[in-house]
VOGU-3710 file (C-alpha; in Angstrom, 3 decimals, decimal comma):
1> msiknpdhed> 178,513/154,098/93,846  177,621/154,874/97,438  176,927/158,285/98,877  179,303/159,258/101,632  177,951/159,004/105,156  179,688/161,420/107,558  180,176/160,326/111,134  179,864/163,788/112,659  176,381/165,079/113,533  175,382/168,500/114,791
11> ekentlgtrv> 171,950/167,256/115,822  170,936/164,138/117,701  168,284/162,205/115,852  165,381/160,422/117,479  165,925/161,906/120,955  163,364/161,435/123,718  162,965/165,183/124,099  162,214/165,613/120,410  159,670/162,809/120,485  157,914/164,212/123,561
21> arygkvsgtm> 157,742/167,740/122,125  156,349/166,617/118,782  154,050/164,067/120,420  152,406/166,887/122,350  151,809/168,952/119,220  150,618/166,058/117,077  148,501/164,546/119,838  146,657/167,818/120,243  146,016/168,041/116,520  144,836/164,445/116,170
31> aglaarlage> 142,889/164,495/119,410  140,987/167,499/118,096  139,988/165,619/114,960  139,049/162,465/116,888  137,036/164,364/119,493  135,068/166,325/116,921  134,276/163,299/114,782  133,307/161,252/117,837  131,174/164,078/119,199  129,408/164,448/115,901
41> kflglkiere> 128,775/160,707/115,592  127,791/159,766/119,143  126,569/163,013/120,717  124,899/164,614/117,741  127,057/167,722/118,053  127,172/169,864/114,952  130,558/171,167/113,866  131,568/173,419/111,014  133,541/170,755/109,181  134,993/172,947/106,454
51> ehaqalmlal> 136,271/175,531/108,929  137,709/172,869/111,233  139,250/170,957/108,322  141,072/174,068/107,118  142,362/174,784/110,635  143,519/171,194/110,980  145,269/171,311/107,604  147,133/174,464/108,612  148,149/172,915/111,931  149,547/169,832/110,230
61> gnlkgplmki> 151,355/171,943/107,647  153,077/173,994/110,318  154,263/170,829/112,037  156,093/169,716/108,882  157,173/166,122/108,597  155,509/162,854/107,608  152,081/163,659/109,010  151,637/166,023/106,077  152,232/163,154/103,665  150,062/160,797/105,716
71> gqilatipea> 147,220/163,311/105,665  147,458/163,564/101,919  147,362/159,772/101,563  144,398/159,534/103,929  142,515/161,811/101,546  142,518/158,989/98,967  141,309/156,201/101,320  137,526/155,814/100,974  135,618/157,083/104,017  138,756/157,316/106,168
81> lppeyaqafq> 137,826/160,982/106,484  134,694/162,982/105,698  134,855/164,759/102,303  135,552/168,167/103,872  138,673/166,805/105,601  139,775/164,813/102,579  139,632/167,921/100,389  141,586/169,998/102,908  144,220/167,298/103,395  144,817/167,199/99,640
91> qlqsdapsmg> 146,408/170,632/99,970  149,089/169,336/102,331  152,655/169,105/101,025  152,031/171,318/98,004  153,338/174,571/99,498  154,982/173,797/102,828  156,837/176,666/104,553  160,632/176,353/104,257  163,281/176,465/106,977  165,431/179,598/107,216
101> wlfvrrrmks> 169,054/180,259/106,294  170,392/179,464/109,777  169,091/175,906/109,460  170,418/175,593/105,906  173,894/176,814/106,814  174,085/174,553/109,886  172,888/171,489/107,960  175,230/172,085/105,018  178,184/172,510/107,383  177,247/169,287/109,153
111> elgpdwesrf> 176,969/167,332/105,911  179,855/168,720/103,816  182,161/170,336/106,391  182,957/173,946/107,398  184,196/174,826/103,900  181,026/173,640/102,196  180,376/176,936/100,398  183,702/176,671/98,560  182,422/173,520/96,875  179,774/175,487/94,974
121> qtfereaaaa> 180,052/178,410/92,611  176,690/179,651/93,863  174,140/178,473/96,460  170,769/180,201/96,751  169,691/181,069/100,284  165,959/180,860/99,578  164,499/177,402/99,056  163,246/176,716/95,539  160,757/174,174/96,901  159,684/172,853/100,305
131> aslgqvhrat> 157,733/169,700/101,117  156,993/167,371/104,014  160,444/165,927/104,793  162,871/168,431/103,289  163,481/171,431/101,056  165,405/172,053/97,838  167,924/174,813/97,054  169,313/175,762/93,668  173,085/175,827/93,359  175,859/175,833/90,769
141> gpdgrllack> 178,505/173,128/90,971  182,260/173,590/90,473  181,851/172,395/86,878  179,145/174,979/86,155  176,206/172,565/86,216  172,961/173,754/87,780  172,211/171,619/90,842  169,317/170,821/93,159  170,357/170,312/96,797  167,684/168,574/98,895
151> lqypdmqsai> 168,152/169,047/102,637  166,323/166,847/105,119  164,594/168,646/107,978  165,960/168,022/111,501  164,722/165,150/113,665  162,703/163,479/110,911  163,281/160,006/112,342  161,615/161,076/115,583  158,847/162,779/113,641  158,085/159,646/111,643
161> etdlhqlkii> 157,821/157,396/114,688  155,652/159,938/116,514  153,375/160,536/113,563  152,979/156,843/112,790  151,859/156,295/116,364  149,234/158,985/115,917  148,170/157,413/112,615  147,616/154,137/114,451  145,296/155,934/116,865  143,320/157,563/114,052
171> fsiyerydka> 142,969/154,236/112,224  141,833/152,507/115,415  139,086/155,130/115,793  138,181/154,621/112,133  137,912/150,849/112,606  135,630/151,252/115,609  133,251/153,155/113,349  133,545/150,797/110,415  134,521/147,127/110,506  134,525/146,634/106,733
181> iktsdiqtel> 138,200/147,472/106,142  141,186/146,421/108,249  144,058/148,897/108,257  147,024/147,064/109,830  148,669/146,376/106,469  148,044/149,966/105,375  149,836/151,187/108,495  152,763/148,839/107,882  153,084/149,880/104,250  152,995/153,591/105,056
191> gerlreeldy> 155,543/153,122/107,843  158,033/151,272/105,676  157,733/153,735/102,812  158,100/156,777/105,090  161,199/155,358/106,780  162,701/154,646/103,374  162,184/158,281/102,365  164,691/159,339/105,034  167,418/157,256/103,388  168,914/159,524/100,738
201> nreakhtrly> 171,467/156,846/99,891  168,586/154,608/98,831  166,846/157,439/97,000  170,031/158,051/95,019  169,999/154,404/93,938  166,341/154,659/92,959  167,102/157,800/90,946  169,802/155,964/88,989  167,459/152,999/88,554  164,813/155,265/87,035
211> ghmlskepaa> 167,379/156,847/84,747  168,124/153,335/83,499  164,485/152,240/83,162  163,480/155,393/81,263  166,645/155,695/79,178  164,709/154,835/75,994  161,834/157,221/76,781  162,665/160,582/75,117  159,728/162,288/76,830  160,811/161,382/80,383
221> hvpeivpels> 163,828/162,874/82,159  165,568/161,897/85,402  168,201/164,006/87,207  171,781/162,776/87,638  173,043/162,245/91,195  176,196/164,110/92,294  177,619/161,673/94,888  180,532/163,849/96,035  178,034/166,496/97,185  175,575/164,092/98,795
231> trrlltstwl> 175,220/162,454/102,228  172,469/160,576/104,020  170,657/163,876/104,763  171,719/165,889/101,708  170,920/164,714/98,185  172,453/166,698/95,338  171,450/166,136/91,718  171,371/168,052/88,459  168,680/170,713/88,171  165,939/170,068/85,601
241> dgqrilslsd> 164,047/173,140/84,391  160,297/172,883/83,968  156,975/174,385/84,988  154,189/173,132/87,206  151,403/171,110/85,689  148,670/173,467/86,923  150,136/176,300/84,892  149,251/174,309/81,747  145,656/173,442/82,636  144,423/176,039/80,121
251> apleqrnqia> 146,836/175,081/77,345  145,453/173,878/73,991  143,944/170,388/74,144  146,645/168,902/71,903  149,329/170,029/74,343  147,437/168,774/77,395  146,945/165,407/75,710  150,656/165,136/74,975  151,550/165,920/78,594  149,135/163,252/79,832
261> lnmfrawyvp> 150,510/160,689/77,388  154,084/161,450/78,472  153,154/161,158/82,141  151,385/157,849/81,548  154,504/156,353/79,994  156,834/157,892/82,591  154,906/156,109/85,355  153,919/152,828/83,727  156,832/151,851/81,486  158,909/151,143/84,645
271> fydygtihgd> 156,005/149,187/86,121  155,283/146,857/83,199  158,926/146,516/82,127  160,574/146,320/85,578  157,804/145,853/88,163  158,707/149,219/89,704  156,502/152,232/90,291  156,828/155,787/91,536  154,228/155,784/94,289  153,745/159,504/94,824
281> phpgnytvrd> 152,391/161,290/91,715  151,972/164,535/93,641  152,242/167,625/91,377  155,337/168,733/93,280  157,244/165,621/92,213  157,465/166,432/88,507  157,586/169,377/86,136  156,836/169,868/82,435  159,467/171,055/79,933  158,864/173,457/77,055
291> dlsinlldfg> 158,651/170,476/74,679  155,967/168,970/76,978  158,222/166,136/78,161  158,213/165,243/81,871  160,872/165,736/84,574  160,617/163,251/87,452  162,156/164,892/90,516  161,654/162,828/93,660  162,367/159,122/94,172  161,873/158,707/97,896
301> cvrvfppefv> 158,621/156,781/97,436  159,410/153,874/95,086  158,037/150,327/95,253  159,327/147,183/93,547  156,647/144,517/93,024  156,939/140,777/92,427  156,543/139,995/88,711  153,480/137,912/89,601  151,807/141,005/91,031  152,287/142,849/87,744
311> ggvinlykal> 150,867/139,816/85,964  147,879/139,995/88,322  147,198/143,593/87,287  147,058/142,482/83,649  145,017/139,378/84,467  142,380/141,465/86,226  142,128/143,680/83,146  141,619/140,592/80,962  139,096/139,177/83,434  137,022/142,358/83,381
321> mtgdnalavh> 137,174/142,532/79,585  136,002/138,919/79,157  133,817/138,462/82,244  136,089/135,678/83,512  135,288/135,677/87,243  137,725/132,863/88,062  140,583/134,854/86,538  139,480/137,898/88,543  139,621/135,879/91,766  143,072/134,617/90,832
331> ayetwgfknl> 144,197/138,198/90,194  142,911/139,400/93,571  144,671/136,514/95,296  147,871/137,381/93,440  147,512/140,908/94,807  147,245/139,532/98,338  143,497/139,451/99,065  142,542/136,342/101,026  139,409/134,296/101,716  137,143/136,392/99,520
341> skeqvetlni> 133,486/135,424/99,317  131,557/135,514/96,048  129,790/138,701/97,130  133,075/140,372/98,135  134,585/139,540/94,745  131,592/141,023/92,979  131,902/144,167/95,099  135,637/144,480/94,453  134,863/144,114/90,754  132,801/147,309/90,966
351> watflygpim> 135,877/149,184/92,219  138,132/147,442/89,700  135,774/148,285/86,839  135,977/151,931/87,880  139,804/151,891/88,038  140,139/150,020/84,740  137,242/151,803/83,054  139,335/154,240/80,983  141,483/151,432/79,521  138,532/149,125/78,815
361> edkiriigha> 136,903/151,397/76,233  138,575/151,546/72,823  137,810/155,198/72,212  139,114/158,673/72,940  137,787/159,837/76,306  138,608/161,691/79,490  139,718/159,661/82,526  136,674/160,621/84,559  135,486/163,199/87,060  136,630/164,148/90,548
371> dggvygreta> 133,672/163,645/92,879  133,894/166,056/95,796  137,458/166,954/94,867  138,809/163,403/95,202  139,025/161,214/92,113  137,016/158,031/92,599  135,509/158,998/95,965  131,853/158,486/95,000  132,460/155,036/93,528  134,741/154,042/96,389
381> ekvhirlrel> 132,140/155,035/98,968  129,467/152,917/97,278  131,822/149,935/97,264  132,810/150,594/100,852  129,196/150,648/102,048  128,584/147,305/100,342  131,736/145,806/101,863  130,554/146,969/105,278  127,272/145,144/104,781  129,036/141,967/103,696
391> srenggisvp> 131,528/142,143/106,555  128,791/141,473/109,077  128,515/137,974/107,659  131,953/137,246/106,209  134,378/139,289/108,315  136,318/142,362/107,263  138,572/142,546/104,247  142,268/143,053/104,892  143,584/145,452/102,272  146,945/144,178/100,911
401> refvfmdraa> 149,887/146,542/101,247  150,727/146,327/97,539  147,173/147,338/96,645  147,472/150,478/98,803  150,545/151,601/96,892  149,128/150,872/93,439  145,761/152,405/94,287  147,428/155,590/95,456  149,474/155,873/92,254  146,483/155,183/89,991
411> lglgsvfirl> 144,170/157,648/91,735  146,901/160,277/91,941  147,645/160,071/88,232  143,949/160,023/87,423  143,474/163,251/89,350  146,270/164,882/87,330  144,719/163,732/84,049  141,390/165,159/85,176  142,998/168,525/85,876  144,426/168,443/82,368
421> saeinwhrlf> 141,031/167,446/80,911  143,063/165,139/78,682  141,234/163,188/75,962  143,160/160,069/74,946  142,497/156,512/73,809  143,747/155,031/77,096  142,804/151,531/75,908  145,288/151,562/73,044  147,961/153,270/75,146  147,682/150,560/77,804
431> nelienfnve> 147,600/147,673/75,346  150,753/148,946/73,662  152,512/148,722/77,031  151,446/145,155/77,819  151,577/143,743/74,285  154,753/141,720/74,850  154,437/141,238/78,615  155,943/138,067/80,039  156,406/137,331/83,745  159,729/135,526/83,336
441> tlrqrqkeal> 161,158/138,223/81,057  160,164/140,825/83,634  161,734/138,768/86,413  165,095/138,594/84,635  165,078/142,255/83,607  164,140/143,324/87,132  166,825/141,135/88,732  169,553/142,560/86,487  168,500/146,174/87,082  168,311/145,830/90,874
451> hlfdlndstp> 171,730/144,175/90,943  173,205/146,884/88,732  172,169/149,616/91,168  172,848/147,675/94,378  169,170/147,338/95,245  169,106/143,596/95,804  167,412/144,112/99,179  164,447/145,479/97,193  164,009/142,217/95,278  160,442/141,120/96,022
461> ekp> 159,563/137,589/96,959  156,835/135,606/95,284  153,502/135,992/97,110
//
């Protein structure tokens, strides 16, 4: 079922004026970061990084839009930013300021017509949540159901193109400093995912897909889409009550463990059964119910992987468990790494051993520790330094786009588990998921599900 797409618009998207105005604001913000980092590196100028990082974070937050999300992602890329900036950027998107009632009323009229209020029993003026690309309002539908109405901010298409251009500049500065990692594929991946997040029609399909994939998971809940109250810039779904994860960080250990277990299955059952993953495990994208089950709330950042890629994830686990270096190389190649030297493989294995560490030990344990506020940063920096040394002889490593998405999801979830201080036998939990894994079974199941929800354009090709 398709969401209606009204022809009338009260705002012109992607206008030159909008681009120029935002470009000026974003350029100033990014130029400030670039100038300070360059001055510190080449001129020996000392800057108060923490103070500047906080000011930069506030500037990006006030701009709204995709740069907030990009900044948060940059915080997880090893050495893309100094630790002070990475820690500040992690705060982006969590509590963005919302747009006022005038915007809400104008947007709702544009999307549903002048009589839009008559289509709801109630509609709350104050936003219940606000993030990088839109904000959510509580409402009551004509049938009495509690609803969540997500409104896209104005001119987001322009904002994305402007911000991606600025990201390209920042990455180019980064690559001048450090030749070990090439970022072109990272830029492409981020661009495609951000543009997809503007398509609420597609997000509605992904929401229904997740409802299907998690239908047999009693501890995972997905909202139902209300198509008659949705458009390409307004997505209406049923409201799911729950509380933020941070409010449960002091709960009894048994409860925290159950939340972590439920989150693990909510994210990875779709991946190992359907090759699909929710790529943005930000705390604002889920809530916890009274029974400790999980509500997944946002499906704008979803990735469908080739079945072979999923098989590569499992093969790398087996390779690390058995010391099979040839299988590890095969796994990396399946992921999209190319022309790896022996030394580069050994270095990547250090990072892989860190990522897979919790599932390699058959015992109850915590996931790990957050070094400098970013899970995995210390290990990643050691690996990155070694890759830089090797790159002088073997050329830089091009990071595959699929790896960026998976890495982000794994580190994001790991950070949540650390906040919960959860103690679980991750090894047994993981092995239960992959016990009956078969590439061809996954391929058929994935094909049927994508066809069912009209997502055939998401069908991945073999690498």
